[in-house]
C-alpha positions as CSV (number, residue, x, y, z in Angstrom):
1,M,-7.2,-44.8,36.6
2,K,-4.4,-43.1,34.7
3,T,-6.4,-43.3,31.5
4,V,-9.4,-41.7,33.2
5,L,-7.2,-38.9,34.6
6,A,-5.6,-38.4,31.1
7,L,-9.0,-38.2,29.5
8,I,-10.2,-35.7,32.1
9,G,-7.1,-33.6,31.5
10,V,-7.6,-33.7,27.7
11,A,-11.2,-32.7,28.1
12,A,-10.2,-29.8,30.4
13,L,-7.7,-28.6,27.9
14,G,-10.2,-28.8,25.1
15,A,-12.8,-26.9,27.1
16,G,-10.2,-24.3,28.0
17,S,-9.3,-23.7,24.3
18,A,-13.0,-23.5,23.4
19,F,-13.4,-20.7,26.0
20,S,-10.3,-18.9,24.8
21,Q,-11.6,-19.0,21.3
22,S,-15.0,-17.5,22.4
23,D,-13.1,-14.8,24.2
24,V,-11.3,-13.9,21.0
25,I,-14.6,-13.8,19.1
26,I,-16.2,-11.7,21.8
27,L,-13.3,-9.3,21.8
28,K,-13.3,-9.0,18.0
29,H,-17.1,-8.3,18.0
30,A,-16.6,-5.7,20.8
31,R,-14.0,-3.9,18.7
32,E,-16.2,-3.9,15.6
33,L,-19.1,-2.4,17.7
34,R,-16.7,0.3,19.0
35,D,-15.5,1.1,15.5
36,Q,-19.1,1.4,14.2
37,N,-20.0,3.7,17.2
38,N,-16.9,5.8,16.4
39,V,-18.1,6.2,12.8
40,R,-21.6,7.1,13.9
41,Q,-20.3,9.7,16.3
42,G,-17.8,11.1,13.9
43,V,-14.7,10.1,16.0
44,K,-11.6,10.5,13.9
45,Q,-9.9,7.3,12.8
46,P,-6.2,7.0,13.6
47,A,-4.5,9.3,11.1
48,P,-1.6,8.2,8.9
49,P,1.7,9.9,9.6
50,A,1.8,13.6,8.6
51,Q,2.9,14.4,5.1
52,P,6.1,16.4,4.9
53,A,5.5,20.1,5.0
54,Q,5.7,22.1,1.8
55,S,8.7,24.3,1.4
56,P,8.0,28.0,1.7
57,G,8.5,28.6,-2.0
58,T,5.8,26.2,-3.2
59,S,2.2,27.0,-3.8
60,A,-0.7,25.4,-1.9
61,S,-2.0,23.6,-5.0
62,P,-3.6,20.2,-4.6
63,T,-1.2,17.2,-4.5
64,P,-1.5,14.4,-7.1
65,V,-3.1,12.2,-4.4
66,Q,-5.7,14.8,-3.6
67,L,-6.6,15.3,-7.3
68,S,-6.9,11.5,-7.7
69,I,-9.1,11.2,-4.6
70,A,-11.3,14.0,-5.9
71,K,-11.8,12.0,-9.1
72,L,-12.6,8.9,-7.1
73,R,-15.1,10.8,-5.0
74,G,-16.8,12.0,-8.2
75,A,-17.0,8.5,-9.6
76,L,-18.4,7.0,-6.3
77,T,-20.9,9.8,-5.7
78,A,-22.2,9.6,-9.3
79,I,-23.7,6.2,-8.3
80,K,-27.3,6.6,-7.3
81,A,-29.1,4.4,-4.8
82,N,-31.1,1.5,-6.3
83,A,-29.9,2.2,-9.8
84,P,-27.8,-0.2,-11.9
85,V,-24.1,0.5,-12.0
86,T,-22.7,0.6,-15.5
87,A,-19.6,-1.2,-16.7
88,E,-18.2,2.2,-17.5
89,Q,-18.7,3.4,-13.9
90,K,-17.0,0.3,-12.5
91,Q,-14.1,0.8,-15.0
92,Q,-13.8,4.5,-14.0
93,I,-13.7,3.6,-10.3
94,T,-11.0,0.9,-11.0
95,Q,-8.9,3.5,-12.9
96,D,-9.4,6.1,-10.2
97,L,-8.3,3.6,-7.5
98,I,-5.1,2.8,-9.4
99,G,-4.6,6.5,-10.0
100,V,-4.7,7.2,-6.2
101,A,-1.6,5.0,-5.7
102,H,1.4,7.3,-6.2
103,G,4.1,5.1,-4.8
104,A,6.6,2.9,-6.6
105,S,4.0,0.3,-7.3
106,K,0.3,0.3,-8.2
107,P,-2.3,-2.4,-7.5
108,S,-3.1,-4.8,-10.2
109,Q,-6.0,-4.2,-12.5
110,G,-7.8,-7.3,-11.2
111,T,-7.4,-6.4,-7.5
112,A,-8.5,-2.8,-8.1
113,A,-11.5,-4.0,-10.2
114,S,-12.5,-6.4,-7.4
115,L,-12.6,-3.5,-4.9
116,A,-14.3,-1.2,-7.4
117,D,-17.1,-3.7,-8.0
118,S,-17.7,-4.0,-4.2
119,L,-17.6,-0.2,-3.7
120,A,-20.0,0.3,-6.6
121,A,-22.4,-2.3,-5.2
122,A,-22.2,-0.7,-1.8
123,F,-22.9,2.8,-3.1
124,A,-25.7,1.5,-5.3
125,Q,-27.3,-0.2,-2.3
126,K,-26.9,2.9,0.0
127,P,-24.6,5.8,-0.7
128,L,-22.4,6.9,2.3
129,P,-23.1,10.2,4.0
130,E,-20.6,13.0,3.0
131,K,-18.5,12.7,6.2
132,D,-18.3,8.9,5.9
133,C,-17.4,9.2,2.3
134,T,-14.6,11.6,3.1
135,R,-13.4,9.2,5.8
136,L,-13.5,6.2,3.4
137,L,-11.5,8.1,0.8
138,S,-8.9,9.0,3.4
139,D,-8.7,5.4,4.4
140,L,-8.4,4.3,0.7
141,A,-5.6,6.9,0.1
142,A,-3.7,5.3,3.0
143,V,-4.3,1.8,1.7
144,L,-3.1,2.8,-1.7
145,N,0.0,4.7,-0.4
146,P,1.1,2.6,2.6
147,A,4.9,3.3,2.6
148,Q,4.9,5.5,5.7
149,I,2.2,3.7,7.6
150,S,2.9,1.1,10.4
151,Q,1.2,-2.3,10.4
152,A,-0.8,-1.3,13.5
153,Q,-2.1,1.8,11.8
154,M,-3.0,-0.3,8.7
155,Q,-5.0,-2.7,10.8
156,A,-6.9,0.3,12.3
157,I,-7.6,1.6,8.8
158,Y,-9.0,-1.8,7.7
159,A,-11.2,-1.9,10.8
160,D,-12.4,1.6,10.0
161,I,-13.3,0.7,6.4
162,Q,-15.4,-2.2,7.7
163,A,-17.0,0.0,10.4
164,I,-17.9,2.7,7.9
165,F,-20.0,0.3,5.8
166,Q,-21.5,-1.6,8.8
167,A,-22.6,1.7,10.4
168,N,-24.2,2.5,7.0
169,G,-26.4,-0.6,7.3
170,M,-24.3,-3.1,5.2
171,A,-24.2,-6.7,6.3
172,R,-21.1,-7.6,8.2
173,K,-19.9,-10.2,5.7
174,D,-20.1,-7.6,2.9
175,A,-18.2,-5.0,4.9
176,V,-15.6,-7.6,5.9
177,K,-15.2,-8.4,2.1
178,I,-14.5,-4.8,1.3
179,A,-12.0,-4.5,4.1
180,D,-10.3,-7.7,2.9
181,Q,-10.1,-6.3,-0.6
182,A,-8.5,-3.2,0.8
183,K,-5.9,-5.5,2.6
184,A,-5.2,-7.2,-0.7
185,I,-4.5,-3.8,-2.4
186,A,-2.2,-2.7,0.4
187,A,-0.3,-6.0,0.2
188,E,0.3,-5.4,-3.5
189,T,1.4,-1.8,-3.1
190,Q,3.6,-2.6,-0.1
191,R,5.2,-5.6,-1.8
192,S,6.9,-3.7,-4.6
193,G,7.0,-0.2,-3.2
194,G,7.0,-0.2,0.6
């Protein structure tokens, strides 16, 4: 009798953990749908902390990060839909990604090249609309310069990157791959510089 009760108890615990795992999956899927809807509707993503204000004596010239982001935008928007991406274009995106990092550390060539390849493939498949491209570039600037950004904000940024690509029609697994590559870059830039 005790054995039967023990087996029933173990079965009940197993069923309970299976239900709790499905709850987590459902919740994660609901968050992804929310993020994709926010992208489609143009809802602003959580902003990184405000940059320090310029002193009154300085001009309003673009910052090094803004200049690097402009170069990266040019490299990404130069990719045309359904056209092959050249090795030179991928190399330029890699260098531009590394150039956006202005902290004490930069991502490795390999990690940046991995993300550059995925971004190039995504833009060759279907370029992002201008507003989504701007949003992506803002997210990438935060990922490459994470010193003043909390872990919760970083998680929201990764989710936003994934949502941007999924809302643009990319398969979930490919959008997750890009978000994971962004996480790897942030880990490298935080490790040494954050």
